[in-house]
C-alpha positions as CSV (number, residue, x, y, z in Angstrom):
1,X,65.0,48.0,172.1
2,X,62.2,49.3,174.3
3,X,62.5,53.0,175.2
4,X,62.6,52.1,179.0
5,X,65.7,50.1,178.3
6,X,67.4,52.5,176.0
7,X,70.9,53.6,177.2
8,X,72.9,56.5,175.9
9,X,75.8,55.4,173.7
10,X,78.1,57.1,176.2
11,X,77.0,58.1,179.6
12,X,76.5,61.8,180.2
13,X,77.9,63.6,183.2
14,X,77.0,66.8,185.0
15,X,79.8,68.4,187.0
16,X,78.5,69.0,190.5
17,X,80.0,70.7,193.6
18,X,78.4,68.1,196.0
19,X,78.6,64.8,194.1
20,X,81.5,65.7,191.7
21,X,79.8,63.9,188.9
22,X,76.2,63.2,188.2
23,X,75.9,60.2,185.9
24,X,73.0,59.9,183.3
25,X,72.9,56.5,181.5
26,X,69.2,56.3,180.5
27,X,67.8,58.1,177.4
28,X,64.6,58.6,179.4
29,X,66.4,60.6,182.1
30,X,68.2,62.8,179.6
31,X,64.9,63.5,177.8
32,X,63.2,64.4,181.0
33,X,66.0,66.8,181.9
34,X,65.5,68.6,178.6
35,X,61.8,69.2,178.9
36,X,60.6,72.8,179.4
37,X,59.0,71.9,182.8
38,X,62.2,70.6,184.2
39,X,64.3,73.4,182.7
40,X,62.1,75.8,184.5
41,X,63.6,74.7,187.8
42,X,66.8,76.5,186.8
43,X,64.9,79.7,187.5
44,X,63.7,78.8,191.0
45,X,66.1,79.1,193.9
46,X,66.3,76.2,196.3
47,X,66.4,78.4,199.4
48,X,64.2,81.3,198.5
49,X,64.9,84.3,200.7
50,X,67.9,82.6,202.5
51,X,70.2,83.9,199.8
52,X,69.6,87.3,201.3
53,X,71.4,86.1,204.4
54,X,73.8,83.5,203.0
55,X,75.0,85.2,199.8
56,X,76.3,81.9,198.2
57,X,72.9,80.3,198.4
58,X,72.0,81.0,194.8
59,X,71.6,77.3,193.9
60,X,68.3,76.2,192.2
61,X,65.8,73.4,192.4
62,X,67.3,72.2,189.1
63,X,70.7,71.4,190.7
64,X,69.0,69.9,193.8
65,X,66.8,67.7,191.6
66,X,69.8,66.3,189.8
67,X,71.5,65.6,193.1
68,X,68.5,63.7,194.4
69,X,68.5,61.7,191.2
70,X,72.3,60.9,191.6
71,X,71.9,59.7,195.3
72,X,68.9,57.5,194.2
73,X,71.0,56.1,191.4
74,X,73.7,55.2,193.9
75,X,71.2,53.6,196.1
76,X,69.9,51.5,193.3
77,X,73.4,50.4,192.4
78,X,74.1,49.4,195.9
79,X,70.9,47.4,196.2
80,X,71.5,45.7,192.8
81,X,75.0,44.6,193.8
82,X,74.3,43.5,197.3
83,X,70.6,42.7,197.7
84,X,69.2,41.5,194.4
85,X,65.9,39.7,194.6
86,X,66.1,35.9,194.3
87,X,62.5,35.0,194.5
88,X,59.3,37.0,194.3
89,X,58.3,38.5,197.6
90,X,61.6,37.9,199.3
91,X,61.8,41.6,200.2
92,X,65.0,42.3,198.3
93,X,65.6,44.7,195.4
94,X,64.1,44.0,192.0
95,X,66.2,46.4,189.9
96,X,64.8,45.5,186.6
97,X,61.3,46.5,187.8
98,X,62.0,49.4,190.1
99,X,65.1,51.3,189.0
100,X,63.6,53.5,186.3
101,X,60.4,54.5,188.3
102,X,62.7,55.4,191.3
103,X,65.1,57.4,189.1
104,X,62.3,59.3,187.4
105,X,60.5,60.0,190.7
106,X,63.8,61.3,192.3
107,X,64.5,63.6,189.3
108,X,61.0,65.0,189.1
109,X,60.0,65.1,192.8
110,X,60.3,68.9,193.0
111,X,59.0,69.8,189.5
112,X,55.8,71.3,190.9
113,X,57.5,74.0,193.0
114,X,56.4,77.6,192.3
115,X,58.4,80.8,192.7
116,X,59.8,81.4,196.1
117,X,58.3,78.0,196.9
118,X,56.7,77.8,200.3
119,X,55.8,81.5,200.6
120,X,54.0,81.3,197.3
121,X,52.1,78.2,198.4
122,X,51.0,79.9,201.6
123,X,49.6,83.0,199.9
124,X,47.9,81.4,196.9
125,X,46.9,78.0,198.4
126,X,48.9,75.9,195.9
127,X,50.3,72.5,196.6
128,X,53.6,71.7,195.0
129,X,53.2,68.0,195.4
130,X,49.7,67.9,193.8
131,X,51.0,70.1,191.0
132,X,54.0,67.8,190.6
133,X,51.6,64.9,190.0
134,X,49.5,67.0,187.6
135,X,52.7,67.8,185.5
136,X,53.5,64.1,185.4
137,X,50.0,63.0,184.4
138,X,48.8,65.8,182.2
139,X,48.9,64.9,178.5
140,X,49.9,68.5,177.6
141,X,53.2,68.5,179.3
142,X,56.5,67.5,177.7
143,X,57.3,65.5,180.9
144,X,54.2,63.4,180.4
145,X,55.0,62.7,176.8
146,X,58.4,61.4,177.8
147,X,56.9,59.2,180.5
148,X,54.2,57.9,178.3
149,X,56.7,56.8,175.8
150,X,57.9,54.3,178.5
151,X,54.4,52.9,178.9
152,X,50.8,54.3,179.1
153,X,50.7,53.6,182.9
154,X,54.2,54.9,183.6
155,X,53.2,58.5,184.4
156,X,50.8,57.4,187.1
157,X,53.3,55.0,188.5
158,X,55.9,57.8,188.9
159,X,53.2,60.1,190.3
160,X,52.2,57.5,192.8
161,X,55.7,57.5,194.3
162,X,55.3,61.3,194.9
163,X,51.9,60.7,196.4
164,X,53.4,57.9,198.6
165,X,50.9,55.3,197.2
166,X,53.2,53.3,195.1
167,X,53.0,49.6,196.2
168,X,56.7,49.1,196.8
169,X,57.6,51.0,200.1
170,X,61.3,50.7,199.2
171,X,60.9,53.1,196.3
172,X,58.7,55.5,198.3
173,X,61.1,55.6,201.3
174,X,64.1,56.1,198.9
175,X,62.5,59.5,197.9
176,X,60.4,60.4,201.0
177,X,61.2,59.2,204.5
178,X,63.1,60.4,207.5
179,X,66.4,59.7,205.8
180,X,66.0,59.8,202.0
181,X,67.7,61.0,198.8
182,X,65.9,64.3,198.9
183,X,66.9,65.3,202.5
184,X,70.5,64.0,202.1
185,X,71.0,66.1,199.0
186,X,69.5,69.3,200.3
187,X,71.5,69.1,203.5
188,X,74.8,68.7,201.7
189,X,74.0,71.1,199.0
190,X,72.6,73.8,201.3
191,X,75.6,73.5,203.6
192,X,77.9,73.8,200.7
193,X,76.2,76.9,199.2
194,X,75.7,78.7,202.5
195,X,79.3,78.2,203.4
196,X,78.4,76.3,206.6
197,X,79.5,73.0,207.9
198,X,76.4,72.1,209.9
199,X,74.8,70.0,207.1
200,X,77.8,67.8,206.4
201,X,77.7,64.1,207.1
202,X,79.2,60.8,205.8
203,X,76.9,60.2,202.8
204,X,79.1,57.3,201.5
205,X,78.9,55.4,204.7
206,X,75.1,55.9,205.0
207,X,74.6,54.6,201.4
208,X,76.8,51.7,202.2
209,X,74.7,50.6,205.3
210,X,71.3,51.1,203.6
211,X,69.5,48.0,202.7
212,X,66.1,46.9,201.5
213,X,63.7,44.7,203.4
214,X,60.0,43.7,202.9
215,X,58.5,46.9,204.4
216,X,61.0,49.4,203.1
217,X,64.5,50.5,203.9
218,X,66.6,49.9,207.0
219,X,70.2,50.5,208.0
220,X,72.7,48.1,209.3
221,X,73.2,48.7,213.0
222,X,77.0,48.9,212.4
223,X,76.3,52.2,210.6
224,X,74.4,53.8,213.5
225,X,76.9,56.5,214.1
226,X,76.8,57.7,210.5
227,X,73.0,57.9,210.8
228,X,73.3,59.8,214.2
229,X,75.6,62.3,212.4
230,X,73.0,62.8,209.7
231,X,70.3,63.5,212.3
232,X,72.4,66.0,214.1
233,X,73.3,67.7,210.9
234,X,69.7,68.1,210.0
235,X,68.9,69.4,213.5
236,X,71.6,72.0,213.3
237,X,70.7,73.2,209.8
238,X,67.2,74.0,210.8
239,X,68.3,75.9,213.8
240,X,71.1,77.8,212.1
241,X,70.1,78.1,208.4
242,X,66.4,77.4,207.6
243,X,65.0,79.3,210.7
244,X,67.5,82.3,210.5
245,X,65.5,85.3,211.7
246,X,66.6,87.6,208.8
247,X,65.5,85.0,206.3
248,X,62.2,84.7,208.0
249,X,61.9,88.5,208.0
250,X,62.4,88.7,204.3
251,X,59.7,86.0,203.9
252,X,57.4,88.1,205.9
253,X,58.0,91.1,203.6
254,X,57.5,88.8,200.6
255,X,54.3,87.5,202.1
256,X,52.9,90.9,202.8
257,X,54.0,92.2,199.4
258,X,52.0,89.6,197.5
259,X,49.0,90.1,199.8
260,X,49.1,93.8,199.2
261,X,49.4,93.2,195.4
262,X,46.4,91.0,195.5
263,X,44.4,93.5,197.4
264,X,45.5,96.5,195.2
265,X,44.9,94.9,191.9
266,X,41.4,93.6,192.9
267,X,40.0,96.9,191.7
268,X,39.2,97.3,188.0
269,X,41.1,100.6,187.6
270,X,44.3,99.2,189.1
271,X,44.0,96.0,187.2
272,X,44.2,98.0,183.9
273,X,47.6,99.6,184.7
274,X,50.4,99.2,182.2
275,X,52.5,97.4,184.9
276,X,49.6,95.2,186.1
277,X,50.8,91.6,186.9
278,X,48.7,89.8,184.4
279,X,50.4,86.5,185.0
280,X,49.4,86.6,188.6
281,X,45.7,87.5,188.1
282,X,44.6,83.8,187.9
283,X,46.3,83.3,191.3
284,X,44.8,86.5,192.9
285,X,41.4,85.0,191.9
286,X,42.4,81.4,192.7
287,X,41.3,80.4,189.2
288,X,44.6,79.2,187.7
289,X,45.4,76.2,185.6
290,X,48.6,74.3,185.0
291,X,49.7,76.5,182.0
292,X,49.2,79.6,184.3
293,X,51.4,78.0,186.9
294,X,54.3,77.0,184.6
295,X,54.6,80.5,183.3
296,X,55.8,81.6,186.8
297,X,59.3,81.5,188.2
298,X,61.4,83.7,190.6
299,X,62.4,86.0,187.7
300,X,58.7,86.6,186.8
301,X,57.9,87.8,190.3
302,X,61.1,89.8,190.7
303,X,60.3,91.7,187.5
304,X,56.9,92.6,188.9
305,X,58.5,93.7,192.1
306,X,60.7,96.1,190.1
307,X,57.7,97.5,188.4
308,X,55.8,97.9,191.7
309,X,58.6,100.1,193.1
310,X,57.1,102.8,191.0
311,X,53.5,102.0,192.0
312,X,51.1,104.8,193.0
313,X,50.3,102.6,196.1
314,X,52.8,103.7,198.8
315,X,52.6,100.4,200.7
316,X,53.1,98.3,197.5
317,X,55.9,100.5,196.4
318,X,57.7,100.5,199.8
319,X,57.4,96.7,200.4
320,X,58.9,96.2,196.9
321,X,61.8,98.4,197.9
322,X,62.4,96.6,201.1
323,X,62.4,93.3,199.5
324,X,64.5,94.0,196.4
325,X,67.0,96.2,198.3
326,X,67.2,93.9,201.3
327,X,65.7,96.1,204.0
328,X,64.6,93.4,206.5
329,X,62.1,94.0,209.3
330,X,63.5,93.7,212.8
331,X,62.2,91.1,215.2
332,X,62.1,90.3,218.9
333,X,61.4,87.0,220.6
334,X,58.2,86.8,222.6
335,X,56.7,84.2,224.9
336,X,53.3,83.3,226.3
337,X,54.1,85.6,229.2
338,X,54.8,88.6,227.0
339,X,52.4,87.9,224.1
340,X,49.8,90.3,225.7
341,X,52.1,93.3,224.9
342,X,51.8,92.8,221.1
343,X,48.6,94.9,220.6
344,X,50.3,97.8,222.4
345,X,53.3,97.5,220.1
346,X,51.1,97.4,217.0
347,X,49.3,100.6,218.2
348,X,52.6,102.3,218.6
349,X,53.6,101.2,215.1
350,X,50.4,102.6,213.7
351,X,51.0,105.9,215.5
352,X,54.4,106.0,213.8
353,X,52.7,105.9,210.4
354,X,52.9,102.2,209.5
355,X,50.0,100.0,208.6
356,X,50.3,97.2,211.1
357,X,48.6,94.7,208.8
358,X,51.6,95.0,206.3
359,X,54.5,96.0,208.6
360,X,54.1,93.6,211.5
361,X,53.8,89.8,211.9
362,X,54.2,87.0,214.3
363,X,56.2,84.0,213.1
364,X,56.7,80.8,215.0
365,X,59.5,78.6,213.6
366,X,57.4,75.5,214.2
367,X,55.0,76.9,211.5
368,X,57.7,76.5,208.8
369,X,58.3,73.3,206.9
370,X,60.3,71.4,209.6
371,X,61.0,67.7,209.8
372,X,62.7,67.2,213.1
373,X,63.1,63.5,213.7
374,X,60.3,62.3,216.0
375,X,59.2,58.7,215.5
376,X,56.2,59.3,217.7
377,X,54.8,61.8,215.1
378,X,55.2,59.5,212.2
379,X,53.7,56.3,211.0
380,X,55.9,53.3,211.9
381,X,57.1,52.7,208.4
382,X,58.8,56.2,208.3
383,X,60.9,55.6,211.4
384,X,64.5,55.0,211.0
385,X,65.0,51.3,211.5
386,X,68.3,49.7,212.3
387,X,68.8,46.0,211.3
388,X,70.6,43.9,213.8
389,X,72.8,40.9,213.0
390,X,70.0,38.5,213.4
391,X,67.7,40.5,211.1
392,X,65.5,42.1,213.8
393,X,64.7,45.7,213.5
394,X,65.1,48.3,216.2
395,X,64.0,52.0,216.0
396,X,66.9,54.4,216.0
397,X,66.1,56.6,219.1
398,X,65.5,53.6,221.2
399,X,69.2,52.6,221.0
400,X,70.8,55.9,220.3
401,X,71.1,58.2,223.4
402,X,72.2,61.0,221.2
403,X,69.1,61.0,218.9
404,X,66.9,60.3,221.9
405,X,68.1,63.5,223.5
406,X,66.9,65.7,220.7
407,X,63.8,63.7,219.6
408,X,60.8,66.0,219.9
409,X,62.8,68.7,221.8
410,X,63.5,71.3,219.1
411,X,64.1,74.7,220.7
412,X,62.3,77.0,218.4
413,X,61.2,80.7,219.0
414,X,58.3,82.9,218.4
415,X,59.1,86.3,216.9
416,X,57.3,89.5,216.4
417,X,58.4,91.4,213.3
418,X,58.2,95.2,212.9
419,X,59.9,98.1,211.0
420,X,63.5,98.7,212.0
421,X,62.6,102.4,212.1
422,X,60.9,101.8,215.4
423,X,64.4,101.4,216.9
424,X,65.7,104.8,215.8
425,X,67.2,107.1,218.4
426,X,67.7,110.2,216.1
427,X,64.6,110.6,214.1
428,X,64.6,113.3,211.5
429,X,61.2,114.5,212.8
430,X,62.2,114.5,216.5
431,X,59.2,116.2,218.0
432,X,56.6,113.9,216.3
433,X,58.2,110.5,216.4
434,X,60.8,110.2,219.2
435,X,58.3,109.8,222.0
436,X,56.6,106.9,220.1
437,X,60.0,105.3,219.4
438,X,61.1,105.5,223.0
439,X,57.8,104.1,224.2
440,X,58.2,101.2,221.8
441,X,61.9,100.6,222.8
442,X,60.9,100.3,226.5
443,X,59.3,97.0,225.7
444,X,62.5,95.4,224.3
445,X,65.8,94.3,225.8
446,X,68.4,92.2,224.0
447,X,66.1,91.3,221.1
448,X,63.5,90.0,223.5
449,X,60.1,91.4,224.5
450,X,60.1,92.1,228.2
């Protein structure tokens, strides 16, 4: 029997709080799960700094990746039962040809994420999707060795799904589209682990009304209300969870902590310290390779942060303390009308003894990874298409008043972050700092810059 067709003697299950059971039937899938590159995902949190706001959000990219695989498996099962291809080019599902590449792409879609994910990418200019493709296609990785055992061209096929160049749009949209296995799992999983209900929706119904067609995936119009519910859930999760101001504050501290470390260890004397972060040096210099990247996870960085608490550099030490001991910066909302006041606030913060470069920041929620549903911002094939009884397609927001009402109308905010010490009323050194604090506080009312 060919390796691609090899099934386990008895299917393996993973108990899961979201999907109950995750079913593994292919030997290839189990072998991929057991690679060192995939096991590394156990050590990278799914939500990064959000766990400092929602204490239950300790889940990892490993559990999310298994969840995306499971949803994709269920989609394939549905398509095989209800929409099997009859003739070549009929636009229906060719399970024999597409199932394994879809399952592998789903399982491996996040394998290139680094520690603290998006913050790390922003500081060091990495690209997790490009690194994912490199992990899949590099002969040195265990993942590649498993994929090559299927066929010599199979690693590139799976990587092309991640890069959205795979020739079958059904497979691409299954993994990456406005309503895909990735988004559906992280909404349900993040809602469960944060203890919120915003991200819940009727997954079973959505999977039931999904169907393949020649240009991708559509949804039966009878299931429109389940799709609406999904869109609203995603909208609420971004407002209430992903853009939470305290989580964003901790990301700012993490961002500045890594920037300070890069600057501090740029000098030869500091680079020779006993606690020098040797595993980060290739990233400080932007001269890293795949082996360097795969050595890093959340624990690696956290260990360095613990060392840096004892650093001779006061800023590096203090930022490490603030991050590890959860001492977030405070923030206020500002607008175009009040933005001109920010230089004066930074001057006051400098007078209070803080380096404004490392203790202040502006952060616009639109700058964060946000995928609010807006068909005008996407290519036509990524729109959510509803299939009517006669087979014609109609775009979701054109028939749903609910979705149309929020399309392109996300109410984000712009925030200015600063040390919470600036809001003190009873400073220990009253004569020196109280006038500065009072002058600063005159600019703020109800967490808004005035």
